[in-house]
VOPAGU-2260 file (C-alpha; in pm, 1 decimal, decimal comma):
REM VOPAGU-2260
SITE   aa  ch    i         X         Y         Z
SITE  MET   A    0       5,8      -1,3      -2,3
SITE  CYS   A    1     286,3     231,6      64,8
SITE  GLN   A    2     484,9     396,1    -221,4
SITE  SER   A    3     782,1     519,0      -3,6
SITE  ARG   A    4     739,8     864,2    -152,2
SITE  GLY   A    5     677,2    1038,4     164,7
SITE  GLU   A    6     626,1     984,5     538,2
SITE  THR   A    7     506,8     637,9     639,9
SITE  LEU   A    8     307,6     537,0     951,2
SITE  LYS   A    9     300,6     201,5    1111,7
SITE  ILE   A   10     -44,2     146,1    1267,0
SITE  TYR   A   11    -212,5    -160,2    1412,7
SITE  VAL   A   12    -563,5    -292,8    1368,7
SITE  GLN   A   13    -717,7    -507,6    1637,3
SITE  LEU   A   14    -936,2    -769,8    1456,2
SITE  PRO   A   15   -1268,5    -890,6    1588,0
SITE  ILE   A   16   -1277,6   -1190,0    1820,9
SITE  GLY   A   17   -1269,3   -1510,1    1626,0
SITE  TYR   A   18    -987,9   -1400,9    1375,9
SITE  SER   A   19    -665,2   -1579,0    1445,0
SITE  SER   A   20    -435,6   -1282,8    1358,7
SITE  GLY   A   21    -559,9   -1078,6    1646,5
SITE  LEU   A   22    -350,7    -761,6    1568,7
SITE  VAL   A   23    -241,6    -670,0    1226,2
SITE  GLU   A   24      40,2    -427,7    1149,8
SITE  VAL   A   25     -19,5    -192,1     856,8
SITE  GLU   A   26     234,5      39,9     695,6
SITE  THR   A   27      60,3     325,5     530,4
SITE  GLU   A   28      87,2     698,2     456,1
SITE  PRO   A   29     -88,8     985,1     638,6
SITE  GLU   A   30    -270,1    1093,2     328,0
SITE  HIS   A   31    -434,9     749,9     274,2
SITE  THR   A   32    -805,1     728,3     370,4
SITE  LEU   A   33    -944,1     521,3     642,4
SITE  ALA   A   34   -1133,6     324,3     356,9
SITE  GLU   A   35    -810,7     228,2     200,8
SITE  VAL   A   36    -676,0      97,2     523,5
SITE  LYS   A   37    -987,6    -100,3     591,2
SITE  ARG   A   38    -989,9    -252,0     241,3
SITE  GLU   A   39    -623,5    -360,5     278,3
SITE  VAL   A   40    -682,1    -518,6     615,3
SITE  CYS   A   41   -1002,5    -691,7     525,2
SITE  ALA   A   42    -853,1    -837,1     191,7
SITE  ALA   A   43    -558,4    -966,1     370,9
SITE  GLU   A   44    -764,6   -1125,3     644,9
SITE  GLY   A   45   -1062,2   -1249,0     431,0
SITE  ILE   A   46   -1307,0   -1025,4     621,9
SITE  PRO   A   47   -1608,9    -878,4     429,0
SITE  PRO   A   48   -1540,6    -495,1     450,5
SITE  ASN   A   49   -1896,9    -380,4     398,0
SITE  ASN   A   50   -2028,1    -474,6     743,6
SITE  MET   A   51   -1715,2    -354,3     929,5
SITE  ALA   A   52   -1609,0     -29,0    1070,4
SITE  LEU   A   53   -1279,1     107,4    1214,7
SITE  MET   A   54   -1282,6     267,2    1558,9
SITE  TYR   A   55   -1024,1     475,8    1742,0
SITE  GLY   A   56   -1061,2     620,4    2093,2
SITE  GLY   A   57   -1409,4     464,3    2130,1
SITE  GLU   A   58   -1548,7     648,6    1817,0
SITE  VAL   A   59   -1644,5     513,0    1477,8
SITE  LEU   A   60   -1425,0     688,8    1224,2
SITE  LYS   A   61   -1540,0     848,3     895,5
SITE  GLU   A   62   -1385,5     636,0     623,7
SITE  HIS   A   63   -1356,8     917,1     364,0
SITE  LYS   A   64   -1111,8    1102,6     585,9
SITE  THR   A   65    -731,0    1065,8     572,3
SITE  LEU   A   66    -536,0     923,4     866,3
SITE  LYS   A   67    -375,1    1269,6     900,9
SITE  ALA   A   68    -712,2    1452,5     910,4
SITE  LEU   A   69    -830,5    1202,6    1179,7
SITE  GLY   A   70    -510,5    1265,3    1390,0
SITE  ILE   A   71    -398,3     899,7    1364,5
SITE  GLU   A   72     -32,7     890,0    1435,0
SITE  ASP   A   73     255,6     634,4    1409,0
SITE  GLY   A   74     198,3     344,0    1647,9
SITE  ALA   A   75    -184,8     407,9    1680,7
SITE  THR   A   76    -400,8      98,2    1732,2
SITE  LEU   A   77    -743,3     102,0    1563,8
SITE  ALA   A   78   -1020,6    -156,8    1622,8
SITE  LEU   A   79   -1205,6    -331,1    1330,9
SITE  MET   A   80   -1563,2    -398,6    1462,9
SITE  PRO   A   81   -1874,0    -552,1    1301,0
SITE  LEU   A   82   -2141,3    -289,4    1233,8
SITE  ASP   A   83   -2404,0    -501,6    1409,6
SITE  ILE   A   84   -2213,0    -480,1    1732,0
SITE  ILE   A   85   -2162,1    -101,6    1722,7
SITE  GLY   A   86   -2512,8     -27,4    1592,9
SITE  GLY   A   87   -2414,3      80,3    1237,7
């Protein structure tokens, strides 16, 4: 996902219970959208992305925004949650 043309971030995504990987490391760029990160994680783990949302700090994040705009920094951990659990 990273093109090495600028700053890179290493973030972590906690997968829902039942997925063996548990915590996934993602290298990305601050200008990538949350939707891009979610698609990458879901594709790698075989998770259907349409019924999932990413959360950070207890809030569901808007997928059209960039990591930079959301204040997601290097080393941050996001949670991938099924929409039916969070009421989406």
